[in-house]
C-alpha positions in Angstrom: 20.7 45.6 146.3 18.2 48.3 147.2 17.5 51.5 145.6 15.1 54.3 146.3 12.3 56.0 144.1 9.7 58.8 144.5 6.1 58.3 144.0 3.7 60.8 142.5 3.0 62.1 146.2 6.7 62.8 146.7 7.0 60.0 149.1 10.4 58.5 149.1 10.4 54.4 148.9 13.1 52.0 149.3 12.8 49.1 146.8 14.7 45.6 147.6 14.6 42.0 146.9 13.8 39.3 149.6 12.6 35.9 149.8 11.6 33.5 152.7 14.2 31.4 154.8 16.7 29.4 153.0 15.2 26.3 151.8 11.7 27.4 152.2 9.1 27.3 149.4 8.3 31.0 149.5 8.6 33.0 146.2 10.9 35.8 145.9 9.3 39.3 146.3 10.3 42.9 145.6 9.7 45.0 148.9 8.6 48.6 148.9 9.0 50.5 152.3 8.1 54.2 152.5 11.0 56.2 154.1 9.2 59.5 154.2 6.0 58.3 155.9 6.3 55.7 158.6 2.5 55.3 158.6 2.6 54.1 155.1 2.3 50.3 155.1 5.1 48.3 153.1 4.0 46.7 150.0 5.1 43.4 148.3 5.1 42.0 144.8 5.7 38.3 144.4 7.8 37.4 141.2 8.8 34.3 139.4 12.2 33.1 140.3 14.4 33.3 143.1 16.2 36.1 145.1 18.8 36.6 142.4 16.1 37.4 139.9 14.4 39.8 142.2 17.7 41.6 142.6 18.3 41.8 139.0 14.6 43.3 138.5 15.2 46.0 141.3 18.7 46.8 139.5 17.5 46.8 136.0 14.0 48.2 135.9 13.2 51.9 135.3 11.6 54.0 138.2 8.5 54.2 136.3 8.4 50.3 135.9 9.1 49.6 139.6 6.5 52.4 140.4 3.9 50.5 138.2 5.0 47.2 140.1 4.3 49.0 143.3 1.0 50.0 142.3 0.0 46.4 141.9 1.8 45.0 145.0 -0.1 43.7 148.0 0.1 45.9 151.0 1.4 44.1 154.3 -0.4 43.9 157.5 
């Protein structure tokens, strides 16, 4: 499950759920990847739960809630 949202600077972001490899202890994350500016680094927000919880979050949260989550997310290297 993925969806897109637009930030206040009119950049379009892809939002999707991910986790580590099967059986790994990595937590589920919600990823944010900028589609309109390839120079913008991706961001990740760790959540409690597994990938299905992250997918439900992406599917059910409003765009404003996802933008707030993106603002708190860690920028990836």
